[in-house]
Structure formats: C-alpha cells, structure tokens
C-alpha positions in Angstrom: 3.2 2.7 -41.1 3.1 -0.8 -43.0 3.3 -3.0 -39.9 0.7 -5.3 -41.3 1.4 -5.3 -44.9 0.4 -8.4 -46.4 -2.2 -9.1 -43.8 -5.9 -9.4 -44.9 -8.6 -8.8 -42.5 -12.6 -9.0 -42.9 -14.6 -6.6 -40.9 -18.3 -7.7 -40.8 -21.1 -5.5 -41.3 -24.9 -5.4 -41.0 -27.8 -3.0 -40.3 -27.5 -1.3 -37.0 -23.8 -1.7 -36.6 -21.9 0.3 -34.1 -20.1 2.9 -36.0 -17.2 3.3 -33.5 -16.5 -0.5 -33.4 -16.6 -0.7 -37.0 -14.7 2.6 -38.2 -11.9 2.6 -35.5 -10.8 -1.0 -36.2 -11.0 -0.6 -40.0 -9.3 2.7 -40.1 -6.4 1.5 -37.7 -6.0 -1.5 -39.8 -5.7 0.3 -43.2 -3.3 2.7 -41.3 -1.0 -0.2 -40.5 -0.8 -1.4 -44.2 -3.5 -4.3 -44.0 -6.0 -5.0 -46.6 -9.4 -4.7 -45.1 -12.6 -6.2 -46.7 -16.0 -5.6 -45.4 -18.4 -8.6 -45.7 -22.2 -8.8 -45.0 -25.3 -10.7 -46.3 -25.2 -8.4 -49.5 -22.3 -7.5 -51.6 -22.6 -3.7 -52.7 -25.3 -3.0 -50.0 -25.1 0.5 -48.0 -25.6 -0.5 -44.4 -26.5 2.0 -41.7 -24.9 2.5 -38.0 -27.2 3.1 -35.0 -26.9 7.0 -35.6 -27.2 6.5 -39.5 -23.6 6.4 -40.5 -23.5 4.5 -44.0 -20.9 1.8 -44.8 -20.9 -0.3 -47.9 -20.1 -4.0 -48.1 -17.5 -5.2 -50.5 -18.6 -9.0 -50.5 -21.0 -11.5 -49.1 -19.9 -13.9 -46.3 -20.0 -16.9 -48.6 -17.6 -15.2 -51.1 -14.8 -15.3 -48.6 -12.4 -18.3 -47.9 -10.8 -18.6 -44.6 -7.7 -19.7 -46.3 -7.4 -16.2 -47.8 -7.7 -14.3 -44.6 -5.6 -13.6 -41.5 -8.7 -12.8 -39.3 -12.3 -11.4 -38.6 -13.3 -8.5 -36.7 -16.9 -8.2 -35.6 -18.3 -4.9 -34.4 -21.3 -4.8 -32.2 -24.5 -2.7 -32.1 -27.6 -4.7 -33.0 -25.8 -5.8 -36.2 -24.5 -9.1 -34.5 -28.0 -10.2 -34.2 -28.4 -10.2 -37.9 -25.0 -11.6 -38.6 -25.7 -14.5 -36.3 -28.6 -15.5 -38.6 -26.3 -16.2 -41.5 -25.1 -19.8 -41.8 -22.4 -18.4 -44.1 -21.0 -15.8 -41.8 -21.1 -18.4 -38.6 -19.2 -21.0 -41.0 -16.5 -18.4 -41.8 -16.1 -17.2 -38.0 -15.9 -21.0 -36.9 -13.4 -22.0 -39.6 -11.1 -19.0 -39.0 -11.3 -19.9 -35.3 -10.3 -23.4 -36.1 -7.3 -22.4 -38.3 -5.9 -20.4 -35.5 -6.4 -17.0 -37.2 -7.9 -13.9 -35.4 -11.3 -13.6 -34.3 -12.1 -10.5 -32.4 -15.3 -9.3 -31.3 -16.5 -6.4 -29.1 -19.7 -5.6 -27.2 -23.0 -7.5 -28.6 -20.8 -9.2 -31.3 -20.0 -12.0 -28.8 -23.6 -13.2 -30.1 -21.8 -14.3 -33.2 -19.2 -16.2 -31.3 -22.1 -17.9 -29.3 -23.8 -19.0 -32.6 -20.8 -20.1 -34.0 -20.0 -22.4 -31.2 -16.5 -21.4 -30.6 -16.8 -20.2 -26.8 -16.8 -23.4 -24.7 -14.0 -23.2 -22.2 -12.7 -20.1 -23.8 -11.9 -16.8 -21.8 -13.9 -13.9 -23.2 -15.6 -10.8 -22.4 -18.5 -8.7 -23.9 -21.1 -6.1 -23.1 -22.4 -7.0 -19.7 -26.2 -7.4 -21.1 -25.1 -10.6 -22.9 -23.1 -12.1 -20.2 -25.4 -14.9 -19.5 -25.6 -15.7 -23.3 -21.9 -16.0 -23.2 -21.7 -18.0 -20.0 -24.6 -20.3 -21.3 -22.4 -21.0 -24.5 -19.5 -22.1 -22.2 -17.3 -18.9 -22.1 -15.4 -18.3 -18.9 -16.7 -14.6 -18.9 -14.4 -11.9 -17.4 -15.2 -8.0 -16.6 -12.1 -6.7 -18.4 -11.2 -4.1 -21.2 -9.6 -6.9 -23.3 -9.6 -10.6 -22.8 -7.5 -12.8 -25.2 -7.5 -16.5 -25.1 -5.4 -17.7 -27.9 -6.6 -16.4 -31.2 -9.8 -15.1 -29.6 -9.8 -11.4 -28.7 -12.9 -9.7 -27.1 -13.9 -6.4 -25.6 -16.7 -4.8 -23.7 -17.6 -1.3 -25.2 -16.4 1.6 -27.4 -14.4 2.7 -24.4 -12.3 -0.3 -24.7 -11.1 0.2 -28.3 -7.7 1.3 -27.7 -7.1 -1.8 -25.7 -8.9 -4.2 -28.3 -6.8 -2.7 -31.0 -3.6 -3.1 -29.4 -4.4 -6.6 -28.9 -5.3 -7.1 -32.1 -2.4 -5.6 -33.6 0.0 -7.4 -31.4 -1.7 -10.8 -32.5 -1.7 -10.1 -36.3 2.1 -9.4 -36.0 2.6 -12.9 -34.8 1.2 -14.6 -37.7 3.4 -15.9 -40.4 
C-alpha cells in the first residue's frame, strides 16, 4: 500500500526507548509508503531499547529541517528524558508544531512536548505518571487511548498503539 507515498516522517530515538512505541509506528509508516528517517543526538549510533533491542540513528536532530518533513513521532520509554535535553530536538518539534505538521507522542514522550513548550491550552494525554508535568505545562489532560488537538496527537501506552497509528495515518492523509 502506498497511501502515504511522498510523506516524510522523522521518528526520534535515544537510549532506553520503548521498542513497541518506536518499531510499530516506523514499520506501519514504511508499510504505507512513507519515507521514515530516524533522528537522535548522534548520527550512525546504535541505541538500545529498554529490553536491549538495537536501532540505528540516520541523522542528528540538527541535520533535519522542518520544511522537509511532514511530521515527527516521539516514542516513550526513558528516551524522552534524553531527547528533551537537546535544544536541536526541541527546536525541531516546536517548529513542526508551529508549521501545522504532525507532532505525535506516546507515553513518557509527552516530556518532549512539555520541554518544547507546545502544550499550553492543548488537549493531550500521556502515561499517567507524567500527567502532572503535562498539566503544569498547560495541557488539558485527558485519559483516553488517543487525543488529537489539531496537529498534536498523543496516546498513553503501547496498548493504545493501534488507535494512535489510525489517528496519525488519517492526519497524514490530510496534508497536501
């Protein structure tokens, strides 16, 4: 299926990523014909999931330009705590958000949205353990499998991945 042919999405990667929240979206997007790039702090580096599954970064955050992308997917795990420390990562996420492109995050990845300063007045969800962080950043937090507010799509846990990806796919199809 080539329903997303011509779309280019970046999936973020850092050490201790959640393997389901990284691989499921990446494979689903590739399956739909999208170009998927993996970005991290260090290009060419192999990062490991919470259970040790390896994944290799294609580029650094700073090598990407929001104008060349249709969106970003941010997986959870402990990785978002590393991602949020990168000014280049936060700039990329914020710029994509401001351009009306996809910004999707799941589980603990809400931390990246918090640090990027894009949640004020926006409906979103996350893993319940970071609800206070989300609310304190101005999010209107909801306990739902998927919450979409414009170009912002969020989910709680790996169990929500099917709903998360359905929302992402539907949004990407609306982009010119």
